[in-house]
Backbone as a ProteinNet text record, in pm:
[ID]
protein_1_A
[PRIMARY]
XXXXXXXXXXXXXXXXXXXXXXXXXXXXXXXXXXXXXXXXXXXXXXXXXXXXXXXXXXXXXXXXXXXXXXXXXXXX
[TERTIARY]
10661.6	10577.6	10617.1	10521.8	10542.9	10550.4	10661	10681.8	10674.1	10543.5	10523.7	10529.8	10504.1	10524	10406.2	10298.3	10194.4	10230.9	10290.9	10333.9	10462.4	10545.9	10658.8	10620.9	10521.2	10462.8	10404.4	10334.9	10272.3	10391.3	10484.8	10600.8	10672.8	10686.2	10757.1	10670.7	10536.6	10454.2	10452.3	10443.1	10458.7	10580.4	10689.7	10820.4	10832.2	10791.6	10795.8	10714.7	10598.2	10519.6	10575.5	10647.7	10716.1	10843.2	10909.2	11024.6	10974.1	10862.2	10808.1	10766	10700.7	10659.6	10776.4	10888.6	11002.1	11065.2	11066.9	11117.7	11026.4	10902.3	10813.9	10842.9	10856.9	10892.8	11020.2	11121.1	11254.1	11242.1	11158.6	11139.3	11069.3	10970.5	10892.2	10982.6	11058.2	11134	11257.8	11295.7	11413.6	11354.9	11230.5	11173.6	11151	11130.7	11112.5	11240.9	11347.6	11480.5	11549.9	11491.2	11544.8	11689.3	11730.7	11863.6	11959.8	11922.9	12013.2	12027.8	12040.8	12058.3	12206.4	12236.5	12377.3	12474.8	12431.9	12522.7	12539.2	12470.1	12485.9	12602	12704	12829.8	12817.9	12867.2	12877.4	13001.2	13066.9	13183.8	13195.2	13263.8	13287.1	13377.6	13380.4	13460.3	13371	13430.5	13346.9	13251.7	13281	13182.5	13130.3	13154.7	13107.5	13072.2	12995.6	12946	12917.5	12960	12930.1	12853	12750.7	12663	12655.5	12689.2	12671.8	12576.7	12440.3	12333.8	12337.6	12437.7	12448.7	12337.7	12319.6	12217.6	12075.7	12054.6	11927.7	11891.6	11995	11982.8	11946.5	12009.4	11982.9	11837.6	11790	11657.1	11553.9	11578.9	11494.1	11495.6	11603.2	11615.4	11540.4	11537.9	11469.3	11316.4	11279	11131.9	11083.9	11158.5	11116.5	11117.5	11208.2	11217.3	11096	11053.3	10934.5	10808	10794.8	10674.2	10667.4	10770.2	10777.3	10747.2	10806.4	10775.3	10626.4	10559.9	10427	10343.8	10370.8	10303.5	10317.7	10430	10447.9	10371.9	10367.3	10291.8	10136.8	10094.6	9955.2	9897.6	9994.8	9951.3	9940.3	9980.1	9985.6	9845.2
19148.1	19035	18920.6	18856.5	18743.7	18615.4	18544.6	18423	18308.4	18267.9	18157.1	18028.2	17921	17788.6	17752.2	17810.2	17780.3	17847.2	17960.1	18021.6	17936.5	17901.2	17821	17692	17617.6	17499.7	17528.1	17620.6	17660.9	17670.2	17749.5	17781.1	17645.9	17563.8	17434.2	17349.6	17342.3	17268.9	17319.7	17450.2	17519.8	17487.8	17498.5	17481.4	17329.8	17232.9	17100.1	17064.9	17118	17093.3	17151.2	17273.5	17339.1	17253.6	17190.3	17109.4	16984.2	16923.6	16799.6	16838.2	16951.3	17000.9	17018.1	17075.9	17087.7	16954.5	16863.5	16729.2	16655.5	16671.2	16607.5	16670.8	16811.8	16873.7	16833	16819	16767.5	16626.1	16534.9	16402.4	16405.1	16489.8	16489.6	16553.5	16664.4	16725	16638	16558.1	16458.8	16341.3	16314	16206.1	16263.1	16390.9	16446.3	16479.3	16467.7	16486.2	16629	16699.6	16841.7	16828	16736.7	16727.6	16641	16637.6	16560.7	16641.6	16777.6	16873.1	16867.2	16915.2	16910.9	16980.8	17099.7	17164.4	17125.4	17014.3	16953.5	16866.5	16903.3	16828.2	16713.8	16595.3	16485.7	16406.5	16373	16292	16198.4	16106.2	16011.4	15897.4	15807.8	15695	15565	15459	15339.8	15339.4	15390.5	15388.4	15525.4	15628.8	15762.1	15844	15947.4	16029.1	16173.9	16276	16407.3	16471	16549.3	16605.5	16761.2	16837.6	16979.8	17020.4	17046.4	17071.7	17218.5	17263.1	17410.7	17443.2	17378.1	17418.9	17408.1	17312.6	17294.9	17414.9	17460.7	17568.7	17694.5	17711.3	17826.7	17825.6	17715.8	17698.6	17718	17671.2	17693.1	17836.5	17905.5	18048.5	18135.7	18101.8	18179.8	18145.7	18031.5	18008.6	18081.1	18072.9	18139.5	18294.7	18348.4	18494.7	18537.4	18456	18484.1	18477.7	18376.1	18366.6	18479.6	18516.8	18628.2	18754.1	18780.5	18896.8	18909.1	18797.9	18795.4	18820.9	18764.5	18789.7	18938.5	18999.5	19138.8	19232.7	19197.3	19278.9	19262.8	19146.8	19123.1	19185.8	19215.2	19270.3	19422.4	19488.7	19639.3	19675.5
18754.5	18720.4	18815.6	18869.9	18952.8	18869.3	18887.6	18811.6	18904.8	18931.8	19025.1	18967.1	19049.1	19002.1	18896.1	18893.5	18790.9	18662.1	18667.7	18543.2	18485.9	18571.1	18524.6	18463.3	18523.2	18465.3	18326.4	18310.9	18174.5	18070.4	18110.7	18014.8	17975.9	18075.2	18045.5	17956.2	17979.3	17888.4	17750.2	17737.1	17602.3	17534.2	17612.9	17544.4	17517.6	17583.7	17550.2	17424.7	17413.4	17295.8	17175.7	17185.5	17077.6	17036.3	17118.2	17099.2	17022	17074.2	17002.4	16865.7	16837.3	16699.7	16618.6	16665.5	16577.6	16549.6	16639.4	16617	16512.1	16516.7	16407.7	16272.8	16270.5	16152.7	16093.7	16171.1	16123.5	16069.1	16130.4	16084.1	15940.6	15935.3	15802.8	15700.5	15721.3	15621.2	15578.7	15673.7	15648.7	15543.9	15557.4	15469	15330	15318.9	15174.8	15111.1	15192.8	15129.8	15155.6	15255.1	15282.9	15332.2	15405.4	15456.2	15380	15250.9	15149.6	15026.8	15042.1	14940.1	14895.6	14772	14727.3	14816.2	14874.9	14965.3	15105.5	15137.2	15270.6	15276.7	15364	15372.5	15473.8	15441.6	15535.3	15503.8	15614.1	15606	15726.6	15722.7	15835.1	15797.3	15895.5	15887.6	15893.3	15939.7	15947.2	16041.3	16171.3	16277.1	16311.6	16239.4	16277.2	16146.3	16167.5	16059.4	16107.5	16040.5	16069.8	15961.9	15994.2	15884.2	15913.9	15818.4	15821.9	15714.5	15750.2	15659.1	15623.3	15546.9	15508.4	15414.7	15313.8	15212.1	15277.8	15355.8	15424.9	15520.5	15592.1	15673.1	15600.2	15485.6	15399.5	15349.5	15303.7	15254	15362.4	15492.3	15600.7	15642.9	15641.9	15666	15574.3	15449.2	15341.4	15369.7	15396.1	15427.2	15544.6	15649.2	15769.2	15748	15678.1	15656.2	15576.2	15474.8	15381.9	15473.9	15561.4	15641.6	15733.9	15802.2	15895.8	15825.3	15707.3	15626.7	15591	15556.1	15515.6	15643.7	15760.2	15879.6	15917.3	15906.2	15946.6	15856.4	15720.9	15629.6	15642.7	15692.5	15698.3	15825.3	15931	16051.1	16043.7	15939.3	15920.5	15878.5
[MASK]
++++++++++++++++++++++++++++++++++++++++++++++++++++++++++++++++++++++++++++

């Protein structure tokens, strides 16, 4: 398969659009409180903060698993 400059340009555009969509999704989910679940760990000092969204990652993983399972079953 020849991977020329036109093909590379298309892949870069698609990748950029996907990254932008994921960014918008994270902003929207943050506003509805997804990244403030009880299992999300955060700590820090006066000028710094570290956030480990463990519970949010589990919820997102479950949702993605269900969606992929549904898509897989509907394609059969």
